[in-house]
N, C-alpha and C positions, 0 to 999 in steps of 0.2 A: 623605592628600591630599584637599583639598576639591574639590567639583565645580565645573566652570566655570559661572559664573553666566549665566543667560539670562533674557530677559524672559518668553518663553513666552506662552501664551494667557491665563493668569491675569493676568500683568503687563500685557499689552496691554489687557485688560478694565478693569483698574484705571485705566490712563491715560485710556481712553475715558470712564469714569465721572467722573474728575476734570475732564476737559474739559467734560463735560455739566454738572457741578455749577458749574464756573466760569462758564458762561453765565448762571446765575441771579444772580450777584453784580452784574453791570451792571444787571440788571432792578431790583434793590433800590436801588442807589446812583445810577443814572442818570449824569448828567454828572460827579458827584462821584467816579465810579470812576477817573477820570484823576488824582485826587489822588495826589501822590507817595507818601504814607504807605500808601495802599492798594496801589499798584503794588509798593512795596518788600516788602509782606507776602507777595507771591507768591514771593519768593526762598525762602521756607520750603519750597516744593514741591521746588525743586532740591536743597535740603539734605537733606530727609527721604528722597527717592527715591534720591539718590546714595549715602547711607549705607546704606540698605536693600540696594541692589545690591551694594555692596562687601563687607559682612559675609558675604553668602552665599558669596562666592568666596574669602574669606581665612581663615575659621575652619578650622583644621586644615591650612593650607597649610604646606609645608616649603621652598618655593623663593621667594626674594625677588623674582626676576624675575616670577614669577606674581603675587605681591602687587602689585608696581608696575603691571603690566598691568591688573590688576583695578581698582586705584585710578583709573587713567586712564579706563577704560571706565565705571566708576561715575560719575565726574564728567561725562562726555559723556551718559550715560543721564539723570542728574538734570537736565542743562541742556536736553536735548531734550524731556523731560517738561514742564519749566517753559515752554519755548517753545510747546508744543502747548496747554497749559492757558491761558496768557496770550493766545495767538493766538485761541483759541476765544472767550475773554471779550471781546476787542476786536472780533471779528466780530459777536458778539451785541450789543455796545454800539452799533456802527454800524447794526445792523438796527433796534434799538429806537428810535434817534434819527432814522433815515431818511437818514443821511449818514455818510460816513467819519469816524470819530472815533479819532484816535491821539494819543498823547503827543508832545511835540516830539521831533524826530529825535535831538537830543543826549541827551535824557533816555532815549529808547528804547535808544540805543546803550549808555548807561551802565548801564541796567538789565540788558541782555544780558551785558555784561562782568562786572558784579557777580554775577549769577546763576551764570555759569560759574566765576568765582573762588571763590564760596562753596561751589559743588558740589565743586570740587577740594579745598578745605580740609576739608569735611565727609567726603569720601571718604577722604582720608588719615587723618583722625582716626578714622574707622570702621575702617580697617585696623589701627591701633594697638590699638583697643578689642577687635577680633576676635582679636588675637593674645594677649590677656590673659584670655580666657574659653574655655570648652570647647564651647559650643553657639552656633548662629546666633541662637536666641531670646534668649540672655543678652546677646549683643552688640547686638542690635536694641533690647532693653529699655534697655540702658545708654545708647545713643545717643539714644533717644527721651526718656529722663529728662533728659539734658543739654539737648536741644533745647527741651523745655517749660520747663525752668528759665530758660534764656536768654529764651524768649518771655515768661515771666512778668515778668522784670526789665525787658524792653523795653516791655511794655504798662503795667505798674503802676508802674515806677520813676519816670517823669516826674511822676506825681501827687504825689510826695513832694518834688519840687524846689521852690525858692522861686518865687513867681509870675513874677518877672522872667526867671528861667531858662527857665520854661515858655514864655513869650512869645518869647524868643530862639530856642528850639528850634523853635517853630512857624514863625517867620520863616525859619529855616534850611531847613526842609523844603519851603518854597514859594519859596525864593529861588534866584538864579542860581549860588550856590556849591555846591548839592547835587550836581549832575552831576559836576563836577570832584572832589568829595570821594568819590563812588562809584568813579570811575576809580582814584583814589589808594588807596582801601581795597582794591580788587581787586588792585592791584599788591602790596600788603602780604601778601595771602593766598597768593600764589604761593610765595614763599620759606618761608612758615610751613608750607605743605603739604609742600615738599621736606624741611624739617626733621623733620616727623613721619614721613616715609618713612625717613629715616636712622635715626630712633629705632626704627622697625619692624625695620629690618635688624639693628640692635644686639640687639633682643629675640630675633630668630630665631637670631642667632649664639650668644647666651648659652644659649638653650634647647638648641641642638645640642650645645654644649659640655657642658651638664649631662647630656644623654643619653649622650654618649660616656664620661663619667666613671662614670656608673652602670653601664654595660656592662662596664667593666674589672674 
């Protein structure tokens, strides 16, 4: 049975350090920090920290109920960390500019929803990954590898698109359709996460069946 994951002093220190590092980003970008592309990049914080939290509690777990609870807690942990880091960055931006500087309310709500949904999906995916490996380190390495592959595709991929597609993507990221698209994307992440948890339950049932056969 795996240990119940906790944030602990080390985890709290990591969150504080991330929040402090986040305050330097507005200093570099200034008002450009409110660009939707930069704000969207912060979603990666929720994804990484949610998956790290979940694998700690799932590796070696023998009860699906515990796995499901850990996945939910992991998603909430990732979202809270995202909110803390982004909040610190927005406070820093307001301080540097000498006035309150926030993204539009609809955009901020869409960002919060997408970060929560992405943390949920990442947490559920981390649960499946953790059930397929023997150690926490292996599960974390697997999740990080997948994350950085997706990040590479997102960052480098648009450069290989035709110029008119690149211009269309740029208009989309700054246009009024972005926030509704973020809400819709988050809605799709929810059932995808539940599907991954069902797969995790199947994996655990198969593993239990194999163990019972080997003992006979």
